[in-house]
N, C-alpha and C positions, 0 to 999 in steps of 0.2 A: 336516334337522337334528337329530339326534340330542341326544336326552335330556343332559339336566347339557352336556351341550356350549357352551364360548366362543364367544356372539355374534362373527367378525371381521370381518363384510362392515358397512361404514359403511350402504347404504341399509334393512337389516334393521332395523339398529339404529334409525334414524330412524321408521319404521313403529312400532318398537311404541314408543318415544318419544307420538310422535303422536297412538295411543292412548292412551296415561297422559293425555296434558291436553288431550284430545279435541278435535285440531288448533286449539288457541287460543295457539297457539306456532308460529312459522315454522320451518320444516326448517333452516336457517342457525344462526335461538338453538338450536332442540334441539341440534344437533351441538356448537355453542358449549359448551353447558352441561355434556353426555355429554364431551367431551374434556377441557373444564376441569377436570372433575370424577378424570380417568380421569391424566390427568397434571399435575395440583397441585403435585404433592412434587416431582417434576421441577422443572418450571417455577419455583417458590419455590429449588430449589438451584440454574439457572441467574442465576433477581435475583442472590440473596445472593454466588455467583464473581461476575457481573458487574462490582458492585457495588468489590468488593474490589481486580477487577485492571483497574478505573479505564477499564470501558468500558460499551457498551450490549451489549443482550439479542440486538436483530437483530445485533448485528457477531459473535459468537457464532456464530449458528443460520449464519451463512457458513461453520460448520467452522470461521476460522481468525480473530485479531483483527488489525482493521488500528492498526499501531502512527500514535501522535502523529510528527507532524513532530521529528528530532530525536532519536529514540528508535527507530530504525532494526536492525535485525539486518542485521550484517556480517561476523559470522559464517564466512559460505559465501562471500566473496571473496577469495580465494587469492592468494598473491604472485604466481602463475602468472599469475590474472587483471591481478592490475597491471601484472605485464609486459607482456603483450597489447595493455593500451588504452597503455603510456609507450611501445613500438615501432610499432604502428599506429593509432596516430590523430591523429599531425600535428598541427595547432591546435584541434585537438574532443576533448584528454583530458581534461579539464571535461566538456562532454555526452555520452562518453561513459562515465566513471564516474560520473554522475548517472544515468544509464541502467541501468548495472549496478546498483545501489543504488536506486532506486527505482522498477523495471519490468521487474525478473526476474522472466518469466513463476511459475516455481518458485516464487517466494516471494510471496505476492498480499500478504502481511503488512505487508510494505513501499511496499507502492501508496497512499501518502499523498499524491501531487501530483496532482489531477484535473484535467479541464477541462469543464466545462457550457457549451454551447451558450448559453444563457439567461444562468447568470449570471457565466461568465468564469472564472478559477484560483479551485479551491479547495482548498487547506489543510487537512489536519486535524489540531486540535489542542487540546487539551484535549478528547478523543473527540467533536469536532464539528467538519463542514466549516465551516471560516469563509473567506469570501470574501476572495483576493487584490490588486493591482491587481496582472496578470503582469508586464508593463515590471517595476514597481521589484522583485519576487518574484523574475523573473530578475535580477536584479544579483545581488537577495540571493542567493541560491542559486548562483549564481557563483563570489563572494565567501566566503563558506560552504564547501564543497567544496572551491576550492582552497585556503585555507587548511589542510583537511584531509590535502589532499594534498600541502600542501610539508611536513608534520612527519613523514607517511609517509616519503616521498623521504630526507628527512633523516635518520631514524632505521633506514632500507633502504641505504641510499646504496651501501656496500663490496657488497652482494649485490647490489645493482642493477647497480653497476657489473662485476661478477664476469661475468653475463649477458650485457648487452649491451657488446657487443665491438666494435660500429661508431662510432668516435672521432665526427665528422660526426655520428651521432644522439648518443650522450653528451652532444655540447653541447648539443643543443637542446633537448634533456628538463631538460638542468642550469638552463640559462637562463629554464625556464620555472618551474620547479619546485621551483630554491634558490634563486633570482637575484628569480621572480616576474616575466617578462615577460612579462605579459598587461595590457591593456588595453581594459575590454571594452566602455567608452563609445566606444572608435574603434575597434572592429573587430565590426559591426555585424553578419556572419554567423557569428558565437559567439553573438550573443543572438541571432536566431533561429533558430539550430539549437536551441540547450535549448527555444525558445518552440513551434516542431515539436514537440517531443518530449514535454513535454506538454501540445498541444492532441490528440496521439495518442493519449492515452488518458481517453475520457468519461467524465465523471459522469453514469450514465442510470440504476441501479438502485436504489429506494429503502430495500432491506437494506443501503443502505450508509452510511445514517446512522446 
């Protein structure tokens, strides 16, 4: 190593710190001391930002912020996305929309409903993962998103009718999203479809806390 050249190798730094402290402090502690001092200002700034944004430092370290339930990004959901769901989903319009909104691989910040094999359904609420009874939450999730799609359908009815020309398909979609011809309690397969979507998204990382 040349004189006055900054140290970059962590092992070299550790050896020097060991000499300074006469090996009275463990390696992991020495590294923590060095890294804490080196990145203190950056860490403090991240903590302050996380408090202002209402999230945790661990979430920021994942390079994205997992939104609380009810605060999802929906700007990426296009009119064409909605047309495809209406045309091709049959009785699974609501589950398909839930999957698009909460489990889009390109938008992990919306992955705020997960499943743990140990605790069950977990939902991000107030920057914490809260346990929910999966049967009760499935019904809530269905009704909540049905209401969202009902409003969307009414507001965009003319544009949707101009795109979807099949008369029979129009009537089916209209009966479901305008007349709300859904009954989750009598449609076990719809409920199970939503549960299957939730269970496919496992909660396994401590960093997600």
